[in-house]
DRENDO-1510 file (C-alpha; in Angstrom, 1 decimal, always signed):
<recs>
REC; n; res; u; v; w
REC; 1; MET; +0.0; +0.0; +0.0 .
REC; 2; VAL; +1.4; +3.4; -1.0 .
REC; 3; GLY; -0.3; +6.7; +0.0 .
REC; 4; GLY; -3.0; +5.0; +1.9 .
REC; 5; ARG; -4.6; +3.3; -1.1 .
REC; 6; VAL; -4.5; -0.4; -2.0 .
REC; 7; MET; -2.0; -1.2; -4.8 .
REC; 8; SER; -3.2; -2.9; -7.9 .
REC; 9; GLN; -1.1; -5.5; -9.5 .
REC; 10; TYR; -0.5; -6.3; -13.2 .
REC; 11; SER; +1.9; -8.5; -15.1 .
REC; 12; ILE; +4.1; -6.8; -17.7 .
REC; 13; ALA; +1.9; -8.3; -20.4 .
REC; 14; GLN; -1.3; -7.1; -18.8 .
REC; 15; ALA; +0.3; -3.6; -18.2 .
REC; 16; LYS; +1.0; -3.3; -22.0 .
REC; 17; ASP; -2.6; -3.9; -22.7 .
REC; 18; LYS; -4.0; -1.7; -20.0 .
REC; 19; LEU; -1.4; +1.2; -19.9 .
REC; 20; THR; -4.0; +3.9; -20.3 .
REC; 21; GLN; -6.1; +2.4; -17.5 .
REC; 22; ILE; -3.1; +2.1; -15.2 .
REC; 23; ILE; -2.0; +5.7; -15.9 .
REC; 24; ARG; -5.5; +6.9; -15.0 .
REC; 25; ALA; -5.4; +4.9; -11.8 .
REC; 26; ALA; -2.0; +6.4; -10.9 .
REC; 27; GLU; -3.3; +9.9; -11.6 .
REC; 28; ALA; -6.3; +9.2; -9.2 .
REC; 29; GLY; -3.8; +8.3; -6.4 .
REC; 30; ASP; -3.6; +4.5; -6.8 .
REC; 31; SER; -0.2; +2.8; -7.0 .
REC; 32; VAL; +0.1; +0.0; -9.5 .
REC; 33; GLU; +2.6; -2.8; -9.1 .
REC; 34; ILE; +4.1; -4.4; -12.2 .
REC; 35; THR; +5.3; -8.0; -11.9 .
REC; 36; ARG; +7.4; -10.4; -14.0 .
REC; 37; ARG; +6.6; -14.1; -13.4 .
REC; 38; GLY; +4.8; -13.2; -10.2 .
REC; 39; GLU; +7.6; -11.1; -8.7 .
REC; 40; PRO; +7.3; -7.3; -8.3 .
REC; 41; VAL; +9.7; -5.4; -10.5 .
REC; 42; ALA; +8.3; -1.9; -10.7 .
REC; 43; VAL; +5.6; +0.5; -9.4 .
REC; 44; ILE; +3.7; +3.2; -11.3 .
REC; 45; LEU; +2.5; +6.1; -9.1 .
REC; 46; SER; +1.3; +9.6; -9.6 .
REC; 47; ILE; +3.9; +12.4; -10.0 .
REC; 48; ALA; +2.6; +13.9; -6.7 .
REC; 49; ALA; +3.3; +10.7; -4.8 .
REC; 50; TYR; +6.7; +10.4; -6.5 .
REC; 51; GLN; +7.7; +14.0; -5.7 .
REC; 52; LYS; +6.6; +13.4; -2.0 .
REC; 53; LEU; +8.9; +10.4; -1.9 .
REC; 54; GLN; +11.8; +12.5; -3.3 .
REC; 55; GLN; +11.6; +15.2; -0.6 .
REC; 56; PRO; +14.5; +15.2; +1.7 .
REC; 57; ARG; +13.8; +13.8; +5.2 .
REC; 58; PRO; +14.9; +15.6; +8.3 .
REC; 59; THR; +17.7; +14.2; +10.3 .
REC; 60; LEU; +16.9; +12.9; +13.8 .
REC; 61; GLY; +18.3; +16.1; +15.3 .
REC; 62; GLU; +16.1; +18.3; +13.0 .
REC; 63; ALA; +13.0; +16.2; +13.8 .
REC; 64; VAL; +13.6; +16.5; +17.6 .
REC; 65; ARG; +14.1; +20.3; +17.2 .
REC; 66; GLU; +10.8; +20.6; +15.2 .
REC; 67; PHE; +9.0; +18.5; +17.8 .
REC; 68; ARG; +10.3; +20.7; +20.6 .
REC; 69; GLN; +9.3; +23.8; +18.8 .
REC; 70; TYR; +5.8; +22.3; +18.2 .
REC; 71; ILE; +5.2; +21.4; +21.8 .
REC; 72; ALA; +6.5; +24.8; +23.0 .
REC; 73; ALA; +4.2; +26.6; +20.5 .
REC; 74; GLU; +1.2; +24.5; +21.6 .
REC; 75; GLY; +2.0; +25.0; +25.2 .
REC; 76; ILE; +2.3; +21.3; +25.9 .
REC; 77; GLU; +4.3; +20.4; +29.0 .
REC; 78; ILE; +5.9; +17.0; +29.2 .
REC; 79; ASP; +7.0; +15.8; +32.6 .
REC; 80; PRO; +9.6; +13.0; +32.1 .
REC; 81; ASP; +9.1; +11.8; +35.7 .
REC; 82; GLU; +5.4; +11.4; +35.1 .
REC; 83; ILE; +6.0; +9.4; +31.9 .
REC; 84; PHE; +9.1; +7.5; +32.7 .
REC; 85; GLY; +9.1; +7.7; +36.6 .
REC; 86; ASP; +8.7; +4.1; +37.3 .
REC; 87; ILE; +10.9; +2.8; +34.5 .
REC; 88; ARG; +14.3; +4.0; +35.5 .
REC; 89; ASP; +16.1; +2.1; +38.3 .
REC; 90; ARG; +17.4; +4.9; +40.6 .
REC; 91; SER; +19.4; +2.6; +42.8 .
REC; 92; PRO; +23.1; +3.4; +43.0 .
REC; 93; GLY; +24.0; +0.1; +41.4 .
REC; 94; ARG; +26.2; -2.8; +42.4 .
REC; 95; GLU; +29.4; -2.6; +44.5 .
REC; 96; VAL; +32.5; -2.8; +42.3 .
REC; 97; ASP; +35.9; -4.0; +43.6 .
REC; 98; LEU; +38.6; -2.1; +41.7 .
REC; 99; SER; +41.5; -3.5; +43.7 .
</recs>
């Protein structure tokens, strides 16, 4: 499934006969999988879906920064102790003999 819609599937031979129909389906937002001997070899999708896939993705640091800006702008307060309070073991740990 690409773009939230179920992907149609055609063999290469079927795709040759139904190219116009496949292009119209792609323009409507459907993705079409092309197979050779039952194995997927290509996908036809709309130019909008293709361009969306080509957009650069943010790095983890950029995504975290955007998230922090979003929650600050929305006035959302996150208390880590409330969320993760009972997960972290706060004991000092085990005794270690370094002699």
